[in-house]
DOZASE-161206 format. One line per field, with one value per residue: x, z, y of N, C-alpha, C in turn; residue number from 0. Coordinates in steps of 0.001 Angstrom, whole numbers, plus 500000, padded with zeros to 6 digits. Example, Ala and Ser with C-alpha at 12.3 -4.5 7.8 and 13.67 -1.06 7.14 Angstrom:
2
n.x = 513190,512850
n.z = 507800,507080
n.y = 494310,497750
ca.x = 512300,513670
ca.z = 507800,507140
ca.y = 495500,498940
c.x = 513200,512900
c.z = 507800,507870
c.y = 496700,500030
num = 0,1
This chain:
79
n.x = 171472,170296,167314,167580,170361,170816,169470,170821,173446,173046,172330,174741,176424,175198,175698,178380,178381,178067,175903,174841,175721,174368,171688,171766,172277,169874,168062,169078,168597,165921,163955,164341,163693,161818,158313,156967,158816,159645,158918,160589,163038,162608,162314,164864,166241,164954,165893,168633,168562,167484,169446,171480,170591,169027,166228,164236,164671,164304,161604,160576,161206,159751,157181,157141,157422,155034,153202,153120,152959,151117,150837,153264,155233,157756,157931,156017,156402,157335,155473
n.z = 711755,711349,712902,713984,714336,716256,718490,718808,719237,721594,723295,723266,724537,727026,727815,728310,730585,730348,731063,731117,728666,726931,727442,726719,723981,723018,723787,722281,719726,719460,718145,715497,715244,713977,714362,714850,716126,718275,720914,721501,721631,723832,725734,725804,726911,729378,730433,730653,732553,734714,735206,735877,738286,738885,740149,739744,737071,735824,736310,734794,732158,732113,732163,729680,727988,728692,727628,725025,725051,727256,728699,728938,730431,731822,732780,734702,737548,737955,737512
n.y = 379802,376539,375174,372525,372367,374337,373312,370870,371794,373234,371140,369728,371587,371652,369012,369243,370590,373306,375131,377782,378780,377055,377727,380435,380265,379127,381178,383334,382422,381788,383306,382680,380081,377427,377526,375094,373503,374888,374288,372158,373434,375138,373173,372110,374302,374306,371858,372458,374550,373194,371221,372905,373748,375899,376902,378904,379703,377256,376873,379036,378179,375838,376823,378082,375870,374588,376360,375600,372802,371601,369184,367937,365565,365860,368459,368909,368957,371487,373421
ca.x = 171723,169030,166735,168168,171717,170728,169091,171932,174583,172670,172417,176160,176923,174633,176425,179697,178204,178038,174457,174524,175939,173276,170494,171966,172136,168452,167472,169541,168143,164524,163112,164553,163354,160530,157294,156617,159851,160001,158756,161806,164094,162314,162583,166310,166579,164437,166838,169872,168304,167281,170747,172242,170100,168356,164801,163413,164839,163673,160146,160327,161195,158631,155975,157227,157095,153612,152408,153039,152625,150810,150858,154610,155475,158995,157832,154907,156803,157782,154376
ca.z = 712079,711339,714187,714497,714767,717493,719555,718998,719841,722973,724011,723444,725571,728274,728133,728793,731812,730026,731104,730745,727219,726294,727574,725948,722559,722762,723879,721163,718455,719521,717171,714180,715305,713395,715402,715150,716954,719355,722197,721728,722041,725212,726566,725946,727899,730647,730921,731080,733807,735754,735515,736518,739646,739029,740240,739131,735631,735440,736303,733650,730932,732218,731752,728209,727383,728940,726724,723773,725350,728699,729348,728881,731765,732492,733353,735614,738895,738024,737187
ca.y = 378388,375779,374789,371279,372647,375105,372384,369922,372515,373520,369852,369431,372479,371171,367804,369636,371363,374733,375360,379155,378890,376315,378565,381654,379917,379023,382503,384157,381870,381376,384022,382075,378674,377046,377433,373703,372869,375821,373600,371359,374373,375535,371988,372057,375341,373788,370851,373130,375273,372182,370639,373985,373868,377187,376595,379975,379611,376006,377163,379902,377390,374898,377579,378291,374567,374364,377187,374868,371394,371661,367893,367365,364997,366278,369825,369009,369303,372880,374309
c.x = 170381,168608,167423,169581,171730,170431,170194,173128,174284,172781,173883,176774,176441,175367,177827,179613,178178,176568,174080,174686,174801,172000,170598,171808,170663,167800,167820,168940,166640,163650,163276,164154,161943,159476,156897,157614,160283,159902,159975,162949,163871,162571,164078,166800,166119,165430,168139,169687,168159,168628,171679,171838,169417,166850,163913,163489,164187,162163,159763,160219,160101,157348,155969,156904,155600,152730,152213,152517,152327,150914,152234,155008,156671,158891,156829,155268,157198,156686,153566
c.z = 712061,712741,714790,715033,716086,718662,719828,719673,721301,723820,724251,724528,726952,728726,728675,730091,731587,729921,730649,729246,726448,726305,726689,724451,722193,722762,722683,719833,718365,718468,715747,714130,714779,714514,715783,716047,718102,720716,722513,722193,723487,726176,726795,726979,729282,731236,731423,732408,734963,736182,736189,737977,739924,738987,739556,737603,735080,735342,735094,732366,730959,731757,730246,727473,727528,728033,725360,723985,726845,729402,729319,730259,732501,733157,734500,737054,739062,737672,738415
c.y = 377663,375331,373574,371523,373412,374166,371393,370589,372844,372259,369478,370309,372036,369927,368085,370434,372866,375161,376778,379358,378189,377131,379809,381393,379795,380390,383379,383707,381663,382070,383455,380624,378438,376885,375993,373000,373770,375145,372739,372231,374821,374384,371826,373103,374914,372787,371490,373860,374291,371563,371643,374139,375184,376963,377618,379893,378334,376194,378028,379071,376333,375579,377824,376973,374328,375204,376520,373431,371255,370305,367209,366871,365584,367656,369927,369422,370771,373883,374640
num = 0,1,2,3,4,5,6,7,8,9,10,11,12,13,14,15,16,17,18,19,20,21,22,23,24,25,26,27,28,29,30,31,32,33,34,35,36,37,38,39,40,41,42,43,44,45,46,47,48,49,50,51,52,53,54,55,56,57,58,59,60,61,62,63,64,65,66,67,68,69,70,71,72,73,74,75,76,77,78
């Protein structure tokens, strides 16, 4: 599945409240995602974990986002 489709499908799942499915899709697909857009995929997983209310998982994805984009404003409270 192309990178854009993975991210869009994950966002759609998140919008339906299917946070675990959204995260699982990113995790399952991350090795096939273009390195230049990997940070967007991790950010999508971060959002799903945050909306799910899982602080530990949110922090994990914030750290993964930070490894690519350390100044991303939305993750700063979780680092």
